[in-house]
MIVORO-596149 format. One record per residue (C-alpha): residue in three letters; z, y, x. Coordinates in steps of 0.1 Angstrom, whole numbers, padded with zeros to 4 digits, always signed. Layout:
alaZYX;...
END
This chain:
met-0286+0051+0090;asn-0257+0071+0067;asn-0274+0067+0034;lys-0274+0030+0015;ile-0291+0019-0014;ile-0265-0010-0025;gln-0283-0034-0051;his-0274-0063-0075;val-0232-0055-0077;asn-0210-0059-0102;val-0195-0024-0099;leu-0158-0016-0109;leu-0151+0015-0128;pro-0122+0028-0134;his-0123+0014-0173;gln-0151-0008-0176;ile-0173-0028-0148;leu-0210-0027-0147;pro-0230-0048-0140;ser-0263-0053-0120;ala-0261-0021-0106;thr-0272+0001-0081;val-0251+0025-0062;trp-0268+0050-0041;ile-0247+0064-0007;ala-0255+0096+0012;asn-0233+0117+0033;gly-0205+0090+0030;lys-0203+0097-0003;val-0214+0082-0038;glu-0241+0098-0048;arg-0254+0076-0077;ile-0251+0053-0103;glu-0271+0034-0119;thr-0280+0001-0140;gln-0320-0002-0135;glu-0330-0021-0112;leu-0353-0004-0084;lys-0392-0016-0073;lys-0395+0006-0044;phe-0369+0020-0022;glu-0366+0054-0014;asp-0375+0069+0020;gly-0338+0077+0040;tyr-0317+0049+0029;glu-0308+0014+0042;pro-0310-0013+0009;ile-0286-0038+0009;asp-0283-0067-0012;gly-0248-0071-0032;lys-0262-0109-0043;gly-0246-0105-0079;met-0208-0100-0063;trp-0178-0072-0070;leu-0183-0038-0058;ile-0149-0021-0059;pro-0131+0007-0043;gly-0114+0006-0011;met-0081-0006-0017;ile-0048+0014-0005;asp-0015+0000+0011;val+0009+0024+0008;his+0036-0002+0024;ile+0024-0023+0055;his+0044-0027+0085;gly+0021-0050+0104;ala-0005-0076+0109;asn-0019-0104+0136;gly+0010-0105+0156;tyr+0013-0068+0161;asp+0045-0043+0147;met+0038-0009+0142;met+0079-0004+0151;asp+0063-0015+0186;gly+0058+0022+0191;thr+0016+0013+0207;glu-0013+0028+0199;ala-0025-0010+0197;ser-0003-0020+0170;ile-0012+0006+0146;gln-0050-0003+0155;glu-0045-0039+0146;val-0032-0033+0115;ser-0060-0003+0105;arg-0087-0034+0116;ala-0067-0063+0101;cys-0063-0039+0067;ala-0102-0033+0068;ala-0108-0071+0068;thr-0090-0075+0043;gly-0101-0047+0016;cys-0077-0023+0022;thr-0094+0010+0038;ser-0065+0031+0039;phe-0030+0025+0043;leu+0005+0041+0051;ala+0020+0030+0086;thr+0053+0021+0071;ser+0088+0020+0096;val+0117-0001+0089;ser+0152+0013+0095;ser+0156+0017+0139;thr+0169+0039+0165;met+0156+0075+0165;glu+0137+0070+0193;asp+0118+0038+0180;leu+0115+0059+0147;leu+0099+0088+0166;asn+0082+0066+0191;met+0065+0050+0160;ile+0056+0081+0144;his+0039+0094+0177;ser+0013+0064+0185;val+0002+0073+0145;lys-0001+0107+0154;phe-0024+0098+0187;met-0046+0071+0164;ile-0055+0093+0138;gly-0094+0097+0138;arg-0094+0067+0163;glu-0092+0041+0138;gln-0113+0011+0142;gly-0110-0003+0105;ala-0091+0012+0073;arg-0080+0051+0077;ile-0043+0060+0084;ala-0037+0083+0051;gly-0001+0090+0066;ile+0035+0075+0073;his+0061+0058+0046;leu+0095+0061+0059;glu+0116+0027+0050;gly+0151+0039+0057;pro+0173+0043+0075;tyr+0189+0055+0048;leu+0194+0027+0026;asn+0227+0011+0012;pro+0236-0021+0029;arg+0244-0039-0002;arg+0213-0041-0010;lys+0196-0042+0029;gly+0178-0071+0022;met+0159-0076+0055;gln+0166-0042+0069;asn+0194-0040+0101;glu+0226-0030+0088;lys+0232-0018+0126;tyr+0207+0010+0122;leu+0214+0019+0080;arg+0235+0051+0079;his+0235+0078+0050;pro+0210+0102+0046;asn+0210+0130+0072;leu+0196+0162+0064;glu+0194+0176+0102;glu+0182+0142+0114;met+0151+0143+0088;lys+0143+0176+0097;leu+0138+0166+0133;ile+0116+0138+0119;phe+0096+0162+0098;gln+0094+0185+0129;glu+0075+0153+0149;ala+0057+0140+0119;gly+0047+0169+0099;ser+0026+0166+0069;leu+0021+0131+0080;ile+0054+0120+0063;lys+0036+0112+0028;met+0064+0083+0013;val+0103+0086+0018;thr+0122+0052+0006;ile+0160+0059+0000;ala+0189+0046-0015;pro+0203+0081-0036;glu+0235+0074-0048;leu+0246+0077-0010;pro+0265+0107+0001;gly+0239+0135+0003;gly+0210+0115-0016;leu+0207+0141-0039;glu+0205+0170-0016;leu+0178+0146+0002;ile+0159+0141-0025;ser+0160+0183-0028;phe+0146+0185+0009;leu+0121+0159+0004;lys+0111+0178-0024;glu+0101+0205-0010;gln+0079+0189+0015;asp+0059+0175-0016;val+0063+0136-0008;val+0064+0108-0025;ile+0107+0101-0033;ala+0108+0064-0035;ile+0142+0044-0040;ala+0149+0007-0027;his+0171-0011-0009;ser+0196+0008-0036;asp+0227+0002-0054;ala+0222+0028-0081;thr+0234+0026-0116;tyr+0215+0034-0143;glu+0232+0070-0144;glu+0227+0073-0110;ala+0192+0065-0108;lys+0183+0092-0140;leu+0200+0117-0116;ala+0178+0110-0086;phe+0143+0108-0110;ala+0153+0141-0123;ala+0162+0155-0090;gly+0124+0146-0077;ala+0121+0109-0068;ser+0087+0095-0085;his+0085+0057-0073;val+0100+0022-0066;thr+0096+0003-0038;his+0089-0035-0039;cys+0102-0034-0075;phe+0131-0058-0080;asn+0134-0069-0048;gly+0161-0047-0025;met+0180-0034-0054;arg+0209-0036-0087;pro+0195-0062-0109;ile+0188-0060-0145;his+0222-0067-0166;his+0225-0060-0203;arg+0256-0040-0198;asp+0247-0025-0168;pro+0207-0020-0169;gly+0210-0003-0131;leu+0179+0013-0116;ile+0154-0007-0128;val+0155-0002-0165;ala+0158+0037-0155;ala+0123+0035-0141;phe+0107+0020-0169;glu+0123+0044-0189;glu+0104+0075-0168;pro+0068+0082-0176;his+0068+0098-0141;val+0078+0069-0118;ser+0056+0044-0109;leu+0063+0007-0093;gln+0055-0009-0063;ala+0050-0050-0067;ile+0044-0074-0042;val+0021-0102-0057;asp+0025-0131-0037;gln+0039-0157-0062;val+0073-0156-0044;his+0086-0123-0049;leu+0077-0114-0083;his+0078-0140-0110;pro+0044-0139-0132;ala+0061-0131-0166;ile+0080-0098-0143;ile+0049-0087-0130;arg+0027-0088-0166;leu+0060-0071-0180;met+0059-0047-0154;his+0020-0038-0160;arg+0029-0039-0201;leu+0057-0010-0195;lys+0039+0011-0169;gly-0002+0002-0177;pro-0022+0002-0142;glu-0015+0041-0143;gly+0020+0035-0129;met+0023+0003-0110;val+0007+0000-0073;leu+0000-0035-0055;ile+0012-0037-0018;thr+0015-0062+0009;asp+0048-0050+0026;ala+0030-0076+0054;leu+0051-0082+0087;gln+0030-0092+0114;ala+0026-0124+0103;met-0003-0116+0080;gly-0037-0125+0095;leu-0014-0153+0118;gly+0007-0174+0092;asp+0034-0197+0102;gly+0055-0193+0131;asn+0087-0174+0144;tyr+0088-0135+0149;ile+0111-0106+0158;phe+0106-0079+0129;gly+0136-0055+0119;gly+0155-0067+0150;his+0160-0101+0133;his+0147-0134+0139;val+0122-0144+0112;thr+0108-0177+0109;val+0077-0180+0085;ser+0071-0211+0064;glu+0043-0218+0039;gly+0037-0181+0044;ile+0068-0171+0034;ala+0087-0153+0057;arg+0127-0154+0055;leu+0160-0143+0078;ala+0180-0174+0090;asp+0201-0168+0058;gly+0175-0173+0035;thr+0166-0134+0024;leu+0130-0128+0020;ala+0116-0107+0051;ser+0084-0088+0038;ser+0054-0111+0033;thr+0023-0121+0045;val-0003-0114+0015;thr-0032-0096+0019;met-0046-0069-0002;asn-0076-0091-0011;glu-0054-0120-0018;ala-0025-0101-0039;leu-0053-0084-0059;arg-0066-0119-0072;leu-0032-0133-0079;thr-0027-0101-0102;val-0059-0114-0123;val-0044-0150-0116;asn-0010-0137-0129;gly-0029-0127-0162;ile-0039-0087-0154;ser-0076-0079-0157;met-0096-0071-0131;thr-0098-0040-0139;asp-0063-0028-0141;ala-0055-0050-0113;val-0084-0025-0089;his-0069+0004-0111;met-0034-0004-0092;ala-0046-0016-0058;ser-0070+0019-0057;thr-0071+0045-0081;thr-0030+0046-0087;pro-0023+0047-0050;ala-0051+0071-0044;arg-0032+0093-0071;ile+0003+0092-0061;leu-0010+0099-0026;gly-0029+0130-0035;leu-0063+0119-0020;pro-0087+0130-0049;his-0116+0118-0034;lys-0108+0085-0031;gly-0097+0055-0054;lys-0126+0049-0077;ile-0164+0046-0075;glu-0177+0077-0089;val-0207+0104-0079;gly-0189+0128-0057;tyr-0160+0099-0038;asp-0160+0090-0003;ala-0182+0061+0000;asp-0145+0035+0008;leu-0168+0006-0010;ile-0158-0032-0005;leu-0181-0061-0016;leu-0160-0093-0026;asp-0169-0127-0034;glu-0159-0149-0064;arg-0130-0162-0044;tyr-0118-0124-0037;gln-0132-0129+0002;val-0140-0102+0016;gln-0177-0098+0021;trp-0181-0062+0043;thr-0161-0035+0042;met-0174+0003+0039;ile-0154+0034+0048;glu-0170+0067+0041;gly-0205+0052+0041;glu-0206+0037+0073;leu-0204-0005+0068;leu-0174-0016+0098;arg-0190-0044+0119;thr-0182-0078+0114;glu-0160-0086+0147;thr-0140-0057+0135;cys-0136-0072+0100;asn-0126-0103+0117;ile-0092-0118+0103;
END
């Protein structure tokens, strides 16, 4: 039965929490939202008791590399499917399959796997592809493998678009590299989100990139020139531009809580996006992994290269949401950053909010931010599908 009535839930609306509400779902969409309790259920609707828990819009992860032991750069359909399931289990209903810098062959294999899996997802839906590299600066490479880094190549990017087409939704580059601004002009014509990271851009170089069409900063503060009072760099340039949004890895490792609050204070929930940037250790935990051609060790949930460099994260979206609130940001703003803002940035007009006419992509969370169930376009996913 596709039509449902969800009762006794605290509904996270864009700017408020609606307590003890009832939500009607019909044909995969939100049909009604009311505060009065039903005494009698309508025919054709399946009742669901939310037991006083939170009902939030499905979260959207614009930056995830892997989960449950699977890396999407494996180039297999099984890897994409496992990430889809893991996302759904942790409160995410849409995601961008995210690459790392690699050979063209490996990147094209990943793109082919994503294309094949669209429409076959058993969990979260694929909203597109995020290319993180390979046009990144070796000086700020982070965990990106330097042997695959190169200057922007317009002909190579055109070949990638021939294979992926409109699936490319976001591209992260270092704009200060030779050919960077030319590449930004091309990407702007393709209507993709142009993001900056793994960049040594100065304040002036970043300003030029934002004026040319860049509008997003990937894992802000990480993999870029730091702020200095005589050399403000990319981060301050982004703070000054109203149209530029910022990704945040909220895992108590990548960003100090005060920095998270600073980002929120300057950009607000409309200019900040929660991400996982997770590698395949998400859902498995401590151990040794191969990621981006590197040996990565995860200890106490923190992934590092042999030299101590942070190598993505193991945080999940529901945990990132919890930690955002723990760090002093309201639940409504945290949900906005996890759902509403990424939906707007990606141009997903019927996702990211619990609102009449929107897709019924919904998550039921308990007081510990544990996912009780995931609904995608009105369909509850099977319990075993959401097990992580």
